N, C-alpha and C positions, 0 to 999 in steps of 0.2 A: 934443165937444168941440171949438174952432177958436183957433188962436192967429190976431191980429189977420188976419181976415177968411179967414183960409187952416185946413186940414184940419192937425196937429199929425205929426209927423213916426209919432208912436207910433199913431196913429188908421190913417195912410197904411198902417203895416207891416201892423198888427193888417187891416185890410180887402183887401190881398194875399194873405196869406199864409190867410185864412179863405177869400176864392175860388177859389184855387188848393187848399186841401183838398177845398171841394164839388165844385170839378173833379174833383178824383182819384176822388173816392166816387162819381160820378156823384149829388149831391146828397143822398147815403144815409147817414146816421153808422151804421144798422146794419149796414152792408162792416164796418166795424173790426172786430167782432168775432169774422168772421174772417178777416182779412187781419193782425191783430193781433201774432202769431207769424211774419208772413213778411214781408212789404214793411218794408222796410228805408226807402225812400224816405219813407211815410204814418205810418210812427212818429215820422223826424224833423220831417217837416211837422206834426202832432198834439202833439209838442212845443215847436216853435216858436213854435206856434199859443197853443198854452195863457202860454207865456211872454208873447208881446206880449200876451194878454189881461189877462193879473196885473200888464204893467205898467201898462195902462188903468187896473184896478181901484184900485190902490195911487194914482194920480194922483188918482184920486177921494177917496179918503179924507183926501187930503194937502189938494187945492186943488179944494173944491167950486166954489169961486166960478167956476170952469173951466165946469162941467158947469150953469150958471145963462146962459151966454152959449149966444145960435143955432149949433145942431150940426145936421149933414148928416141927413136924414132919410133917406138910405143907411146911415148909418154908422148909427142907432138901430134900424132897420130890418134891419140885420146882425147887429147885438149882440143885439137880442133871438133872433131864426134861434139863435144859437150857446150862447144861456145858456138855450133852450128845447130843444133837440135836439142838439147837438154839444156844450153844454162837461161834464158829467157821463163822456163815454166817452173823450172825447180828455184831459183830466185823470186816467183812469185811464190811458191807455196812456202817456202822457207818468211818470206818475209809475210804472211799470214800467220802464220806458227809462231815467230816473234811476237809479233803484237797481240798475240793470247788470242786473234782468232779461232786456231781448229786448235784442241787438245792437244797435248803430247804424251802426257802422261807415263807411265815407265818403259815405255818404247823408244823415249829420248834418252835414258839414263844406263840406258842396256850399253849404247855404241861409248868405245873411249873416247877420252878427252882430246879436243886437238892439241898438237905439240905444235908449244911456241905462245900457248894464251892463258 
């Protein structure tokens, strides 16, 4: 998804959050199964990454022409990796957090807000 030859802010946001999440988990999404009840920063990062991904899914549904434009191959690779290995468990952690089952505390407030929300 590009806009005027430059990545959209939503793509940049997703890429940054997903990169941070992968780094925090040493690119091992299964670590979330043991961290989900304890690490508030990881929980907050999951929630923000899930929301950033949802912004992109919604944009794709609304404006398919954006996806006909040239797209950065790095984004395509990251998105496929996210969808295949991370999306399900990140969504679960995010849902539990949003439903109030897991405390977010100050860690959630430390992350910048999503654009367009």
